[in-house]
FIVEXTOR-445918 format. One line per 5 residues: number of its first residue (from 1); for each residue x, y, z of C-alpha. Coordinates in steps of 0.001 Angstrom, whole numbers, plus 500000, padded with zeros to 6 digits. Each point is the difference from the previous one (the first is absolute). Example, Ala and Ser with C-alpha at 12.3 -4.5 7.8 and 13.67 -1.06 7.14 Angstrom:
1 = 512300/495500/507800; 501370/503440/499340
END
This chain:
1 = 746696/864688/784692; 500667/496102/500097; 497022/497975/500742; 501819/498732/502926; 500865/503927/501439
6 = 496163/500693/499860; 499205/497397/502179; 502615/500430/502331; 498302/503639/500254; 496476/498294/499954
11 = 501473/497553/503197; 501417/502553/502043; 496509/502064/499902; 498326/497011/500760; 502359/499337/502930
16 = 499364/502916/502182; 496214/500256/499092; 497573/499256/503483; 498962/496237/500933; 496602/501215/501502
21 = 498461/502122/497323; 499659/500478/496327; 502170/503689/499535; 498017/502397/497995; 500903/501384/496431
26 = 501505/503646/500908; 502144/497657/502732; 500873/497680/497127; 500765/502567/498140; 502206/501899/502093
31 = 502132/496866/501324; 500884/499263/496191; 501073/503460/499161; 502302/500376/503185; 501569/496025/498768
36 = 500420/501507/496563; 502058/502764/501010; 502531/497187/500806; 499169/497908/497150; 499155/502249/496792
41 = 497538/498704/497622; 498940/500984/497055; 496453/501924/499916; 498342/496753/498203; 501551/497222/502019
46 = 498676/501958/503857; 496741/499734/497891; 500090/496326/499518; 501663/499534/503717; 496936/501958/501602
51 = 497383/497805/498371; 502078/497365/500765; 499699/500893/503450; 496393/500448/500005; 499580/496760/498237
56 = 501887/498363/502900; 497654/501807/502795; 496702/498924/498341; 501532/496147/500336; 498238/498667/503401
61 = 499715/497021/501732; 497587/498717/502808; 500355/497661/503000; 499491/496625/499760; 496960/498166/501655
66 = 500682/496872/502437; 498171/497478/502113; 501334/497885/503067; 499425/497525/502485; 498979/502277/502208
71 = 503231/499267/502612; 502639/501951/498757; 501747/502447/502653; 501317/502882/498178; 503728/500676/500342
76 = 501783/502069/497683; 499275/503509/501604; 501060/499026/502741; 503533/498833/498860; 500481/502107/497354
81 = 502449/502663/502231; 502487/497335/500454; 499958/498494/496458; 502604/501917/497582; 498050/499610/496435
86 = 503933/499729/498577; 498755/497633/497211; 495957/501998/499389; 501664/503380/499705; 502798/499010/497229
91 = 497155/498612/497997; 497594/502667/501329; 502609/501895/497858; 500524/497881/497188; 496138/500188/499459
96 = 499908/503334/500020; 502253/500240/497004; 496868/498441/497691; 496827/499994/501884; 498800/502649/501063
101 = 500007/501147/503262; 496254/499832/501409; 500158/496650/498389; 503224/499414/502302; 498438/501092/502895
106 = 496771/497663/499920; 502067/496762/499466; 502007/501408/503288; 496475/499898/501672; 498879/496916/498273
111 = 503047/498277/500610; 499945/500621/503635; 496318/498663/500418; 501299/496495/498428; 502843/500348/502203
116 = 497906/500092/502773; 498339/496964/498849; 502697/498103/499651; 500708/499883/503094; 502933/501693/502671
121 = 503419/498533/499503; 501433/500162/503614; 496563/498630/501302; 501162/496838/502118; 498946/496483/500185
126 = 498839/497603/496823; 497262/501866/497630; 499240/499653/496559; 498221/502275/497740; 497745/499933/496792
131 = 499488/502613/497705; 499163/500780/496090; 500157/503067/498035; 497933/500812/497068; 501141/502189/497211
136 = 499703/500580/496181; 501487/498596/497448; 503372/502295/499144; 498617/502257/502705; 502947/500218/502254
141 = 499881/497392/501871; 504083/499628/499792; 500432/503040/501009; 497597/499082/502898; 501999/496770/501441
146 = 503302/501552/499447; 498855/503539/502323; 498541/496539/502484; 503474/498931/499956; 501839/502831/500903
151 = 497605/500700/503028; 499875/496800/501240; 503842/500075/499993; 500299/503154/501713; 497406/498386/502462
156 = 501900/497209/500540; 499201/496602/497694; 503289/498525/499821; 499123/497968/496676; 497770/500874/496983
161 = 499133/497276/497618; 498537/500888/496828; 498231/497643/498129; 499832/500518/496077; 497908/497953/497336
166 = 501865/497127/498654; 501988/501770/497581; 503195/500485/500195; 499332/503461/497735; 497895/501004/502409
171 = 502317/499466/503237; 502566/501516/497696; 497993/503105/499840; 498499/500338/503607; 503682/499144/501115
176 = 501199/503167/497913; 497141/502115/500977; 500391/499177/504233; 503861/500275/499154; 499506/503844/498968
181 = 497108/500462/502868; 501172/498708/502526; 503567/497718/500144; 501931/503264/498511; 502588/497986/497844
186 = 499829/497780/496661; 499739/496895/501077; 501901/498000/497244; 503231/499538/501530; 498434/498364/502975
191 = 501277/496409/498027; 502095/496585/501534; 499283/502073/503338; 501825/503296/498797; 499308/502827/502188
196 = 498175/502580/497904; 501996/503296/498822; 499392/503536/501699; 501302/501553/497065; 496536/498687/498403
201 = 497542/501658/501837; 496571/500614/498219; 496961/502244/500746; 499763/499852/503248; 503237/499615/500514
206 = 501325/503095/498401; 497700/502339/502573; 501551/498318/503112; 502546/497326/500428; 500483/500212/503688
211 = 498239/497015/500400; 499000/496778/497806; 497726/496853/500243; 500933/497065/499244; 499627/497490/496952
216 = 499894/496538/499580; 498926/499953/496466; 500930/501624/497326; 498978/501607/496240; 501705/497002/498426
221 = 499358/496967/502214; 496853/499057/502571; 500841/498741/503325; 503097/497206/500046; 500367/497892/503376
226 = 502948/499112/498656; 501829/503651/499763; 498310/500210/503885; 501754/496993/501151; 503152/500213/498957
231 = 500797/504023/501062; 497997/498813/503267; 497532/503258/499917; 497935/500043/502525; 496940/502641/500557
236 = 501010/501125/503752; 503708/500912/498294; 498429/502313/498491; 499048/503697/501608; 497583/501523/496942
241 = 496989/498035/499539; 500879/497079/497032; 496860/499923/496798; 499525/496822/497640; 498681/499807/496756
246 = 499011/497058/498880; 497410/497816/497809; 497472/498347/500523; 501679/496717/499935; 499753/497181/502346
251 = 503350/498734/500057; 501161/503773/500709; 498169/500332/502617; 501004/496737/501535; 503647/500762/499642
256 = 499220/503512/501497; 498162/498621/502846; 502806/497244/500390; 502624/502368/500128; 498152/502105/502382
261 = 499525/496999/502247; 503520/499061/500073; 501731/503021/500809; 497765/502414/501405; 497576/498149/502279
266 = 500174/499320/503631; 500009/497496/502013; 495864/499299/499795; 500800/499872/496228; 498567/503934/499789
271 = 501173/503527/498804; 499577/502223/502526; 499895/503329/497720; 497190/501083/498519; 499268/499149/495884
276 = 498205/502120/497965; 498827/497730/496638; 498395/501598/497390; 497763/498095/496793; 500006/502509/497283
281 = 498012/497505/497983; 497676/498426/502843; 497327/499842/496875; 501849/497905/497641; 497336/497359/500386
286 = 500590/497380/497158; 501391/496474/500749; 499956/499398/496096; 504070/498790/499853; 501839/497074/499137
291 = 503317/501387/502601; 498655/498987/503652; 502919/502631/500730; 497330/502542/499323; 496995/497951/501554
296 = 498559/502689/502172; 498362/496999/502215; 503634/499495/500756; 501378/503667/499862; 497262/500658/502357
301 = 500491/497456/502564; 503820/501107/499377; 499124/503701/501590; 498253/498458/502355; 502739/498067/501499
306 = 502314/502678/499466; 497973/502438/502018; 499698/497803/502881; 503952/499959/500455; 499406/503284/501417
311 = 498578/500576/503710; 499062/503441/498085; 498842/500153/496751; 497823/502536/497577; 498695/498759/496707
316 = 498577/502541/497539; 498703/499056/496621; 499856/502509/497338; 497221/499596/497087; 498685/501472/497251
321 = 496165/499138/499936; 497328/498917/502991; 499743/496944/498302; 503321/498172/502023; 500908/496456/499288
326 = 500136/500323/504469; 496227/500456/500083; 498811/498035/497109; 502298/496686/499384; 499336/497959/503294
331 = 497512/497419/500029; 498146/501442/502809; 499287/503133/501988; 500976/497953/502927; 503311/499668/497875
336 = 500268/503561/498654; 500206/500668/503640; 503123/498283/500775; 503258/500276/497906; 501242/503285/499113
341 = 496617/501965/500049; 500455/503317/501618; 497924/499963/502942; 502148/503040/501457; 499268/502736/497432
346 = 498519/500720/495987; 501592/503864/499123; 498257/500696/496696; 502704/502840/497947; 498085/503255/498461
351 = 502295/501022/496911; 501699/503089/499166; 497588/501621/497884; 502005/499859/497092; 500015/496345/499562
356 = 497907/498854/496930; 498871/496880/501207; 496838/497736/499594; 498008/502413/500671; 500895/503260/497456
361 = 500324/497304/497263; 496650/497784/500625; 497939/501437/503406; 497874/502308/497791; 499962/498941/496308
366 = 503146/499352/497547; 502927/502167/500285; 500490/502107/496617; 503826/498935/500240; 498320/496128/499335
371 = 500395/498702/496502; 498339/496766/498788; 501845/496301/498713; 497444/498697/497819; 502977/498072/497461
376 = 501972/498348/502437; 498348/496614/499806; 501105/498623/496650; 503413/500587/501487; 499587/498572/503383
381 = 497253/497610/499664; 498582/499226/503944; 501597/497155/501983; 502786/499837/497563; 503304/497892/500736
386 = 503301/500710/500207; 501508/498601/496901; 496937/502363/497999; 501344/502475/496947; 499273/503547/500111
391 = 501104/501207/496195; 498961/503518/500501; 499169/502363/502358; 495981/501696/500313; 499435/503279/498126
396 = 499116/500922/503634; 503220/499242/501387; 502009/501645/497101; 497803/503154/500952; 500389/499992/503665
401 = 504220/499960/498876; 499913/503115/497732; 497726/501799/503075; 503218/498951/502864; 502610/501776/497091
406 = 498375/502805/499388; 498681/500688/503857; 503701/498966/501006; 500839/502999/497351; 497636/502271/502018
411 = 501286/499535/503130; 503063/501459/498945; 499205/502988/498404; 498129/500137/503746; 503232/500668/501071
416 = 499054/496856/502167; 503770/499127/500344; 501955/496439/500081; 497145/498171/501183; 498439/496347/499495
421 = 497766/499698/497582; 498479/496184/499804; 497296/498003/497933; 498468/497004/501089; 499189/496997/497517
426 = 498251/497130/501923; 498144/497253/497372; 501074/496723/501141; 500721/498150/502640; 502715/497307/498493
431 = 503819/501727/499411; 500181/498727/497171; 496996/501876/498493; 501259/503151/501822; 503851/499577/498212
436 = 498416/499550/496678; 497411/502970/500731; 503426/502256/501271; 501831/499431/497078; 497586/500640/497568
441 = 499505/503633/502138; 503531/500452/499465; 500180/499623/496251; 496317/502662/499658; 502598/502288/502786
446 = 503183/499467/498078; 498320/500869/496519; 498193/503094/501328; 503708/501111/501605; 501340/498973/497080
451 = 497939/502661/498198; 500091/503061/502391; 503927/499881/500046; 499707/500410/495761; 496929/501962/499687
456 = 498438/501907/502848; 502716/502865/499557; 498311/500984/496526; 497820/502532/499739; 496237/498511/500776
461 = 498791/499798/496726; 502556/498029/498296; 500390/497393/503264; 496229/499075/500019; 501163/498458/496811
466 = 500809/497489/502217; 497683/497237/501077; 500894/500031/503252; 500769/503187/500648; 496489/500542/498500
471 = 498429/497578/502540; 501519/502233/503216; 498512/503275/498765; 496540/498281/499385; 500169/498474/503705
476 = 500959/503418/501248; 497063/501373/497952; 497539/497912/501593; 501649/499702/504100; 502287/503091/500298
481 = 499182/503104/497565; 498230/501852/502826; 502688/500153/502302; 502200/502977/498893; 502104/498668/497652
486 = 500547/500141/496434; 501369/497212/497880; 502445/501144/498479; 501248/500873/503513; 499343/496415/500748
491 = 501549/498256/497151; 503482/502065/500435; 500171/498417/503898; 498946/496340/498879; 503503/499082/499654
496 = 500529/500580/503660; 497084/498894/500910; 500022/496441/498255; 503485/499187/499347; 500474/499277/503844
501 = 497322/497634/500264; 500464/496026/500728; 498096/497116/500122; 500295/497268/502511; 498483/496984/501264
506 = 499256/499722/503666; 499420/496194/501126; 501487/497305/501692; 502947/499491/497455; 500741/503262/499006
511 = 500086/501752/503397; 498629/503661/501220; 500486/503281/498563; 503031/502028/501524; 498725/503391/500372
516 = 502840/500984/502432; 503024/499559/497574; 497757/502703/498026; 499400/502525/502247; 502795/502720/498931
521 = 497629/500162/496540; 497076/498002/500329; 498910/496110/498621; 497936/500158/496393; 498193/496976/500225
526 = 496952/497792/498647; 500141/497265/502510; 498201/496912/498724; 498824/497265/502677; 497509/498434/502025
531 = 499794/499140/503205; 503462/501051/500937; 498454/503499/499624; 497196/499010/501935; 501040/499720/503396
536 = 501233/503111/501610; 502567/501293/497463; 499787/503227/498955; 500459/501517/496567; 502040/503379/500531
541 = 498491/502399/497629; 497019/498197/499202; 497782/501343/497297; 498939/498263/497528; 498292/495949/500725
546 = 498596/497550/497438; 498143/496823/502284; 498570/497342/498241; 499042/497514/502144; 497350/497781/500430
551 = 499931/499537/503794; 497092/500474/502706; 501638/499779/503032; 500299/502920/502513; 503667/499376/501017
556 = 501058/499643/496718; 498224/503019/498753; 500976/502382/502328; 503319/499558/500677; 500662/499523/495730
561 = 498556/503516/500398; 503603/501971/499357; 498606/503227/499033; 498650/501074/503377; 502238/502238/501638
566 = 501257/503646/499624; 500235/501699/496778; 500323/503492/501052; 501117/502112/496900; 498612/497882/497417
571 = 497140/498300/500478; 498928/501632/497333; 502254/497852/497701; 499027/496429/501416; 497907/497492/498444
576 = 498249/496421/501146; 499394/497422/497386; 497310/497669/501071; 497455/497741/498689; 496664/501317/500888
581 = 499244/496779/502126; 503299/500791/502356; 498771/503837/500428; 496704/498672/500922; 501697/497916/502528
586 = 502062/502163/501816; 496864/502425/499995; 498275/496952/502468; 503064/499706/501710; 500318/503572/500799
591 = 496283/499992/501225; 500496/496968/502331; 503278/501003/501554; 498357/503564/500864; 497104/498081/501524
596 = 502644/498808/502254; 501989/502897/500906; 496487/501290/500631; 499338/496891/502564; 503366/500087/501657
601 = 499206/504259/500752; 496060/498828/501420; 501754/497587/501956; 502002/502239/501628; 496789/502579/500606
606 = 498652/496618/502045; 503307/498679/501273; 500004/496695/498883; 502876/497609/499656; 502741/499092/497089
611 = 497746/496612/500021; 496889/501366/498949; 501871/501819/496741; 501516/496489/500098; 496747/498334/499176
616 = 498445/502906/498150; 502364/499323/497453; 499851/496691/500024; 496409/499480/500078; 500264/503129/496856
621 = 498256/498159/496951; 503508/501060/498138; 501616/498138/502125; 498883/497223/497863; 502561/500698/497333
626 = 502905/500294/501877; 499174/496378/501669; 499811/498875/496998; 503302/501098/498697; 501857/498410/503449
631 = 498276/496251/499280; 499750/500449/496273; 502460/497032/499806; 499201/497919/502979; 495861/499840/500124
636 = 497401/499239/497416; 497535/501561/502185; 499918/502830/502868; 497420/500857/502262; 499703/503275/501421
641 = 497399/502150/502254; 499283/503242/498623; 499195/502860/502059; 496841/502274/498468; 499537/502309/502662
646 = 499873/503703/498424; 501298/498076/496431; 499468/500985/496222; 500461/497415/497987; 498703/499657/495864
651 = 500339/497674/496925; 502854/502107/497967; 501107/496705/498418; 496740/497877/497919; 500166/497071/497830
656 = 500103/500983/496162; 498591/496700/498873; 496447/501482/498347; 498006/497081/501885; 500965/501420/502831
661 = 499499/503258/499557; 496312/499440/498707; 499327/497576/502880; 501077/502474/502293; 497566/502962/498341
666 = 497081/497370/500304; 501011/499641/503689; 500141/503784/500627; 496682/500822/497955; 498339/496965/502007
671 = 500949/501551/502675; 498300/503565/499687; 496705/498679/498572; 500006/498457/503046; 500902/503032/502280
676 = 497389/501683/498132; 497150/496925/500346; 501147/500046/504167; 500591/503654/500983; 498120/501781/497056
681 = 502178/502482/498238; 502928/501707/501105; 500299/503261/501076; 502409/503012/498575; 502401/500447/502112
686 = 501580/503966/500309; 502907/498752/497332; 497540/498985/497466; 500201/495968/500224; 497910/496973/500839
691 = 499367/499679/504249; 498126/497410/501909; 500725/500079/503579; 499654/497202/502689; 500619/497026/498222
696 = 500430/496608/501143; 503505/498236/499830; 498159/496601/498692; 499074/502361/496648; 504045/501316/499978
701 = 501024/496447/500956; 498163/498104/497056; 501363/502619/496917; 503636/499250/501472; 499637/496370/499898
706 = 498900/500268/496173; 502372/502432/499148; 503007/498266/498546; 503053/502462/500343; 503901/499543/498651
711 = 502183/497754/502872; 502185/502670/499621; 497491/502490/501671; 502524/499364/503199; 497642/501943/502828
716 = 496102/499439/498265; 499605/496410/499345; 496169/499611/500086; 499166/496589/500433; 501757/500341/503720
721 = 498606/503579/500594; 496700/498218/499333; 500576/497527/502577; 501408/502416/502916; 496633/502105/499645
726 = 497967/497032/500123; 501771/499002/503049; 500560/503250/501724; 498103/500895/502823; 501706/503789/500278
731 = 497314/502206/500684; 501346/502447/497475; 499816/497890/497360; 496484/498363/499911; 498663/503170/497676
736 = 501859/502025/497206; 499422/502373/497755; 500150/499896/496027; 500590/502340/497642; 500639/499616/496214
741 = 502460/503579/499076; 498902/501549/496880; 502943/501467/497439; 500204/501744/497072; 498707/497576/497159
746 = 497041/500250/498360; 497420/498237/501853; 498593/496760/499646; 497558/497521/501084; 501555/497151/502790
751 = 497463/498256/502388; 497504/501698/499187; 501673/503683/500830; 501386/503041/498058; 503486/500024/501032
756 = 502877/501868/498112; 503098/497814/499929; 503474/501172/501593; 502593/500546/497233; 503050/497982/501490
761 = 503563/499485/498275; 500892/495748/499918; 503077/498663/499409; 499773/496596/498159; 502259/497514/501071
766 = 500506/496897/498344; 502619/498242/502626; 497578/499416/502444; 497222/500418/497652; 498222/503385/501637
771 = 498705/502963/499732; 501708/502476/502627; 497376/503121/500783; 501805/503404/500675; 497831/502285/501714
776 = 501115/503329/502100; 502983/498834/502436; 499839/496710/498915; 496654/499363/500956; 496518/498819/498266
781 = 497710/502635/501502; 501227/503574/499744; 500973/502006/503418; 497065/500971/502079; 497936/497193/499219
786 = 499939/498194/502747; 498174/503222/501283; 496604/498308/499500; 497920/498977/502313; 501499/502244/502194
791 = 497673/502516/501984; 500654/504002/499999; 501771/500195/503172; 501997/497342/499606; 501306/501261/496483
796 = 500570/503645/501799; 502058/498396/502511; 502473/498225/497486; 500278/502900/497964; 500336/502136/503112
801 = 503422/498115/500517; 500960/500153/496775; 503736/501496/499600; 499069/500729/496198; 497343/498869/497269
806 = 501349/496779/499359; 498288/498044/502755; 501115/496633/500248; 497345/496891/499678; 501506/498890/503849
811 = 498144/503172/501183; 496829/498968/499027; 500361/496403/501002; 500886/501236/503444; 496507/501555/500482
816 = 498063/497256/498670; 497280/498636/502277; 499064/497334/496702; 502042/498172/497057; 499556/501180/496595
821 = 499775/498099/497167; 500988/501833/496672; 498820/498469/497082; 501607/501563/496560; 499368/499560/496258
826 = 502845/500886/498232; 500875/500614/496194; 503729/499309/499394; 502233/502051/498106; 503470/498983/498459
831 = 502836/502061/498700; 501663/498527/497132; 503665/499344/499821; 501927/503144/499653; 497206/502058/499991
836 = 499472/503146/502693; 498613/498931/503087; 496652/502346/499369; 499761/497970/496375; 497975/496911/501239
841 = 497502/497687/497958; 496854/498452/501627; 500500/496409/501279; 497349/497695/498448; 497170/503127/500057
846 = 497374/497588/498138; 500098/496896/503173; 498783/500390/503991; 501925/502659/502266; 502354/498839/501949
851 = 499020/499294/503879; 502070/500950/502700; 499366/499779/503588; 501154/502112/503185; 499303/499645/503806
856 = 500153/502418/502279; 500745/498758/503761; 499532/501799/503333; 501564/499694/502928; 498961/497152/501748
861 = 499232/499606/504154; 502003/497438/500171; 502486/499640/497309; 502519/497750/501772; 497023/497181/500346
866 = 497753/500802/496856; 501607/502139/497350; 501300/497355/497992; 499821/498028/497021; 502338/496646/499263
871 = 501746/499940/496600; 501167/497582/498598; 502652/500303/496862; 501123/497237/497395; 503531/500488/499959
876 = 499690/497577/496934; 497909/502345/497857; 502299/503089/501212; 503400/498194/499199; 498720/500081/496562
881 = 499453/503599/499791; 503365/501308/501521; 502991/500826/497586; 503129/498450/502516; 501213/503062/502093
886 = 502482/497766/501586; 498831/496844/498378; 502044/497253/499366; 503434/499782/497237; 498803/497131/497429
891 = 503477/499993/498560; 501416/499467/503630; 502349/502343/499364; 499067/502804/502100; 499164/502286/497730
896 = 496834/501702/502093; 500765/503237/501357; 498423/499855/503359
END
């Protein structure tokens, strides 16, 4: 039986499963046997079917978390009986072809909740609503807003506008998905005013053709006012709702508003029909652009002007990070609350349990699928320019290519069928460098394919005399030998697995990938790109990623994480190539994002409003990174209030200059001796560490004032923290606990105490010069270190509330009554290039220990007033340290891949 037929049998069974509960094993087996009578399969195929059904039924998705302004009046339940769910029902049926049924059921519930917040399109009068949906990168936000479009159309929204990013490739891909999930027709023929042929049904159109949504954009082109005007199109001439999928481009938005105003507005200049505007790139934060048509400030103005044209409007921004631009970019909290701030609701989505995201890859240490890049800097130096010459590929990239070839072959041997297979290569922001890299990879792939064609069908002992086949065998032995296939079988299958692979650039010069044209047999591609791969674009069937970029900005890092997503059936084959520094940043982002998500849930319990969450995000220390990104080209400095309420901060990046290392060690030595002189020897805590309790804030401030931190420690600026402590009258900050954690290394005498230094991995950076310290979950301190100073009752209360043994540090801070200073004595260990991660050598073993600091803050009595410190960031210094992710093209020929 073919893979397609087996899939049809599975879909038939899924269609009759109960919606409200999971069937028992006996019920499922009985149901499968009855369908087998009508669609016979072999015993091995039947076993495969049962395994697949059980795997799908094990996938679940929780409902999301919402906070609202408190004045929302629910309406959807009252109108349910009168709404014909035509568009939603056919999209639901389409989803069931590839999604687990219980996940589709939860999506149904979640999008009902969001639609209820969006507002009732039948409600009379003038109104506008602003909301935001927070999801995860590549987690299914497209399916969520497609479902929202369908339900909004069913409820009575006459016009749905969907804004994508600034790239046409992303707009085109989004149009294709909405054609399949909402419109039901291939919009490619909507050119020069031509009506779309009903013979080109796609997706939901093949399920039910009785009605089709109107569409004023196509897969081939964005909105054209000229076409609308020539053919005298008007919204009120369409009985069905109308969809537009637009780029974020000032001229296009102006043209749309001009046409709407000229052809559809009433005598008062307003359009009476309700509009839903979905902004799929609400977190697009960069203002680093030379193109005024893509300037977010001007685009923001155009969006607000467009919404103001309608008497009834609802705006919903979708973002993949809690550090959304709408919270952070406005210069003041007052400006934040104006504009497109989601004053009415914020809804945080939960991904299905089979989603492979930051939490799974970086949340509890580094995932086993991660491999390290340590040889690429010579080929792609930091801050290289568009004319940089690349003459050879790093060996790590060649190994990643071999892995992709072998993995693609193994997916064939697993009878995966004609699916898409892709590999991502992101090594430069410059189009010229990307294209040269593409050519080098193309040569490598063609040489591999030539040897596979000529020699792979020979007996292994003869084939392995060919170096490239021997290299593939070595990769197989190292990565995939334990997956149940012998090399002889894999070698024979290489012909079908490797020869269809092509290499493509994905940038503004080359365009996007056309997965749709390869739907029948699947596209196997190595995609080489930069920022064109970063914003929303999906690489279908992605299994291997090679990411070598020096960015440290949240929006860029998260969006470049194309490897997040769903890898059912082949996750064990996937590999993610990163530098250790990038992996540490992803760990840090994961921790910070999870803390904000937990904060949203806490705010829901306390019935707080979106404004409270906006202020929390805005005041988070990590918001400085996004702010700096936004202002990098237009300002010399930024001054920002940062809230320390309930936060934990550390000096994870240390200066590498020997004089500074010695000076900080001497500062710490003097501090410890002064503590002993004034307060006596420290007590030994229950966890074996040196601990002083109830120490004056003045002593902590003095240490901070003398300690020199790295300028890229964005959240820990010791001088300004010292000034804050000197001036604050916050009661909970007047006395501190101080702990010196003991590690596992041999005892040394330091500051008059016997201390065991902690062993830490250290990444030595030359540009900018620094030492990046990596501990558990991207923290200098070990998990649980922030328990110090808490009472037994407080610790027991936190442990009783914990879901598992991995208690986040924020849980300890939530019950803390006094702040905690952590003084870490460290010995750094580095990994030689090319060596396994556990092969390390000491860094400067004869020198003084490295000293790092950590501060753990309780929740303040009045965080709004007292819990803030003023940080000032020198952007001139920062600017010299970062590669130009969207920077100026120094040749003036537009070859930056924005």
